[in-house]
NUPA-577593 format. One record per residue (C-alpha): residue in one letter; chain; residue number from 1; x, y, z. Coordinates in steps of 0.001 Angstrom, whole numbers. Layout:
! residues N
+----+----+-----+---------+---------+---------+
! aa ! ch !   i !      c1 !      c2 !      c3 !
+----+----+-----+---------+---------+---------+
!  A !  A ! NUM !       X !       Y !       Z !
...
+----+----+-----+---------+---------+---------+
This chain:
! residues 142
+----+----+-----+---------+---------+---------+
! aa ! ch !   i !      c1 !      c2 !      c3 !
+----+----+-----+---------+---------+---------+
!  M !  A !   1 !   11124 !     790 !   10859 !
!  T !  A !   2 !    7350 !    1302 !   10687 !
!  E !  A !   3 !    5191 !     232 !    7791 !
!  R !  A !   4 !    3782 !    3038 !    5672 !
!  E !  A !   5 !      43 !    3651 !    5929 !
!  P !  A !   6 !   -1787 !    3102 !    2647 !
!  F !  A !   7 !   -3460 !    5989 !     842 !
!  R !  A !   8 !   -7107 !    6424 !    1869 !
!  V !  A !   9 !  -10255 !    8320 !     938 !
!  Q !  A !  10 !  -13606 !    8639 !    2697 !
!  I !  A !  11 !  -16888 !    7958 !     952 !
!  K !  A !  12 !  -20428 !    8287 !    2275 !
!  V !  A !  13 !  -22859 !    5579 !    1149 !
!  R !  A !  14 !  -25664 !    7108 !    -907 !
!  Q !  A !  15 !  -29232 !    5810 !   -1038 !
!  Y !  A !  16 !  -29190 !    5079 !   -4772 !
!  E !  A !  17 !  -26213 !    2689 !   -4284 !
!  L !  A !  18 !  -28367 !     193 !   -2372 !
!  D !  A !  19 !  -29794 !   -3031 !   -3725 !
!  S !  A !  20 !  -33192 !   -4596 !   -2979 !
!  L !  A !  21 !  -31854 !   -5982 !     327 !
!  G !  A !  22 !  -31024 !   -2497 !    1607 !
!  H !  A !  23 !  -27260 !   -2782 !    1491 !
!  V !  A !  24 !  -24690 !   -1524 !    -999 !
!  N !  A !  25 !  -24907 !   -3228 !   -4388 !
!  H !  A !  26 !  -21943 !   -5481 !   -5189 !
!  A !  A !  27 !  -20828 !   -3403 !   -8182 !
!  V !  A !  28 !  -20608 !    -247 !   -6064 !
!  Y !  A !  29 !  -17767 !   -1756 !   -4011 !
!  H !  A !  30 !  -15722 !   -1823 !   -7225 !
!  Q !  A !  31 !  -16652 !    1828 !   -7834 !
!  Y !  A !  32 !  -15433 !    2750 !   -4346 !
!  A !  A !  33 !  -12091 !    1074 !   -5099 !
!  E !  A !  34 !  -11940 !    2982 !   -8399 !
!  V !  A !  35 !  -12461 !    6269 !   -6549 !
!  A !  A !  36 !   -9518 !    5363 !   -4294 !
!  R !  A !  37 !   -7327 !    4319 !   -7265 !
!  T !  A !  38 !   -7976 !    7487 !   -9240 !
!  S !  A !  39 !   -7525 !    9673 !   -6136 !
!  L !  A !  40 !   -4235 !    7924 !   -5403 !
!  A !  A !  41 !   -3075 !    8384 !   -8995 !
!  E !  A !  42 !   -3908 !   12094 !   -8808 !
!  A !  A !  43 !   -2142 !   12566 !   -5449 !
!  A !  A !  44 !     985 !   10770 !   -6720 !
!  G !  A !  45 !    1113 !   12734 !   -9991 !
!  A !  A !  46 !     124 !    9826 !  -12244 !
!  A !  A !  47 !   -3171 !   11322 !  -13380 !
!  N !  A !  48 !   -1559 !   13765 !  -15778 !
!  G !  A !  49 !    1783 !   15184 !  -16819 !
!  G !  A !  50 !    4534 !   12601 !  -17233 !
!  L !  A !  51 !    2330 !    9642 !  -18133 !
!  D !  A !  52 !     507 !   11690 !  -20767 !
!  A !  A !  53 !    3794 !   12953 !  -22206 !
!  A !  A !  54 !    5145 !    9385 !  -22337 !
!  R !  A !  55 !    1887 !    8213 !  -24001 !
!  L !  A !  56 !    1253 !    5713 !  -21189 !
!  A !  A !  57 !   -1927 !    4841 !  -19286 !
!  T !  A !  58 !   -2952 !    2260 !  -16734 !
!  V !  A !  59 !   -5299 !    -483 !  -17864 !
!  M !  A !  60 !   -7341 !   -2833 !  -15679 !
!  L !  A !  61 !   -6759 !   -6509 !  -16435 !
!  E !  A !  62 !   -8497 !   -8257 !  -13541 !
!  S !  A !  63 !  -10437 !   -7406 !  -10400 !
!  H !  A !  64 !  -11323 !   -9650 !   -7456 !
!  I !  A !  65 !  -13421 !   -8795 !   -4420 !
!  S !  A !  66 !  -14055 !  -10555 !   -1122 !
!  F !  A !  67 !  -17097 !   -9263 !     734 !
!  R !  A !  68 !  -16763 !   -9292 !    4539 !
!  R !  A !  69 !  -19507 !   -7064 !    6032 !
!  E !  A !  70 !  -22437 !   -5248 !    4470 !
!  L !  A !  71 !  -22585 !   -1488 !    4065 !
!  R !  A !  72 !  -25786 !     502 !    4538 !
!  Y !  A !  73 !  -27126 !    3913 !    3611 !
!  G !  A !  74 !  -25456 !    6837 !    5374 !
!  E !  A !  75 !  -22371 !    4981 !    6564 !
!  V !  A !  76 !  -19038 !    6701 !    6004 !
!  V !  A !  77 !  -16293 !    4338 !    4901 !
!  D !  A !  78 !  -12542 !    4588 !    4481 !
!  V !  A !  79 !  -11215 !    3084 !    1262 !
!  T !  A !  80 !   -7495 !    2361 !    1130 !
!  C !  A !  81 !   -5353 !    1848 !   -1932 !
!  E !  A !  82 !   -1740 !    1004 !   -2612 !
!  A !  A !  83 !     248 !    -275 !   -5569 !
!  K !  A !  84 !    2375 !   -3397 !   -5281 !
!  F !  A !  85 !    4979 !   -4120 !   -7914 !
!  G !  A !  86 !    6756 !   -7358 !   -8728 !
!  E !  A !  87 !    8348 !   -8778 !  -11850 !
!  G !  A !  88 !    6904 !   -8555 !  -15328 !
!  K !  A !  89 !    4460 !   -6232 !  -17030 !
!  T !  A !  90 !    1691 !   -6170 !  -14437 !
!  F !  A !  91 !    1240 !   -4754 !  -10964 !
!  R !  A !  92 !   -1440 !   -4907 !   -8293 !
!  M !  A !  93 !   -3494 !   -2270 !   -6617 !
!  D !  A !  94 !   -5048 !   -3444 !   -3368 !
!  S !  A !  95 !   -7948 !   -1702 !   -1654 !
!  N !  A !  96 !   -9725 !   -2354 !    1610 !
!  I !  A !  97 !  -13048 !    -824 !    2586 !
!  Y !  A !  98 !  -13462 !    -148 !    6316 !
!  K !  A !  99 !  -16542 !     873 !    8277 !
!  A !  A ! 100 !  -16209 !    3793 !   10723 !
!  D !  A ! 101 !  -15592 !    1373 !   13613 !
!  G !  A ! 102 !  -12675 !    -218 !   11748 !
!  T !  A ! 103 !  -14551 !   -3335 !   10624 !
!  L !  A ! 104 !  -13300 !   -4640 !    7282 !
!  S !  A ! 105 !  -16174 !   -4578 !    4796 !
!  A !  A ! 106 !  -14404 !   -5696 !    1606 !
!  E !  A ! 107 !  -11000 !   -6536 !     147 !
!  I !  A ! 108 !  -10389 !   -5739 !   -3516 !
!  T !  A ! 109 !   -7339 !   -6781 !   -5507 !
!  C !  A ! 110 !   -6841 !   -5524 !   -9045 !
!  T !  A ! 111 !   -4226 !   -6515 !  -11588 !
!  L !  A ! 112 !   -3220 !   -3677 !  -13877 !
!  G !  A ! 113 !    -699 !   -2941 !  -16563 !
!  L !  A ! 114 !     841 !     182 !  -18004 !
!  M !  A ! 115 !     -89 !     469 !  -21679 !
!  D !  A ! 116 !    1852 !    2163 !  -24430 !
!  L !  A ! 117 !    -978 !    4109 !  -26074 !
!  D !  A ! 118 !     628 !    4116 !  -29522 !
!  R !  A ! 119 !    1551 !     426 !  -29682 !
!  R !  A ! 120 !   -1496 !    -698 !  -27621 !
!  K !  A ! 121 !     784 !   -3075 !  -25706 !
!  L !  A ! 122 !    1778 !   -3369 !  -22060 !
!  V !  A ! 123 !    5228 !   -2036 !  -21222 !
!  A !  A ! 124 !    7836 !   -3881 !  -19173 !
!  E !  A ! 125 !    8846 !   -2688 !  -15698 !
!  P !  A ! 126 !    5841 !    -501 !  -14910 !
!  R !  A ! 127 !    7329 !     663 !  -11573 !
!  K !  A ! 128 !   10372 !    2027 !  -13417 !
!  R !  A ! 129 !    8172 !    3677 !  -16039 !
!  F !  A ! 130 !    6035 !    5345 !  -13363 !
!  A !  A ! 131 !    9196 !    6688 !  -11697 !
!  E !  A ! 132 !   10531 !    7982 !  -15042 !
!  A !  A ! 133 !    7219 !    9762 !  -15594 !
!  G !  A ! 134 !    7589 !   11592 !  -12279 !
!  V !  A ! 135 !    5048 !    9605 !  -10258 !
!  D !  A ! 136 !    5735 !    9866 !   -6517 !
!  L !  A ! 137 !    6241 !    6203 !   -5585 !
!  N !  A ! 138 !    6258 !    7104 !   -1882 !
!  I !  A ! 139 !    2573 !    7967 !   -2245 !
!  F !  A ! 140 !    1757 !    5425 !   -4955 !
!  G !  A ! 141 !    3228 !    2474 !   -3078 !
!  G !  A ! 142 !    5311 !    -449 !   -4160 !
+----+----+-----+---------+---------+---------+
């Protein structure tokens, strides 16, 4: 059995994303991971439809980044993303940012929850709730 490839998007580094040292500003790495997360959610059917009808939405609880190699203007990077579910009310979404030559530039791990928008509380078993809302877990991960 082969391991499934994580979802990925390509992003080109823009000049205005650079800091005074000429490489991508630290906060932009988080934005790249957010682009991958929202693209993944859209591809898996979580961006609309069933989650909206169930009055559920994802909420970011924590984000951690490890910087490995700098990114510079004009580089095209691949940003991966996949959900990882365990026990409890939270789940992770992990992203890696790779340079064109395959060099790992950054690792980003986010802890999220699925919020009941009426009660303003996290729901139990988010993986199950995503599945009930029609999210394609084969794309989403976990």
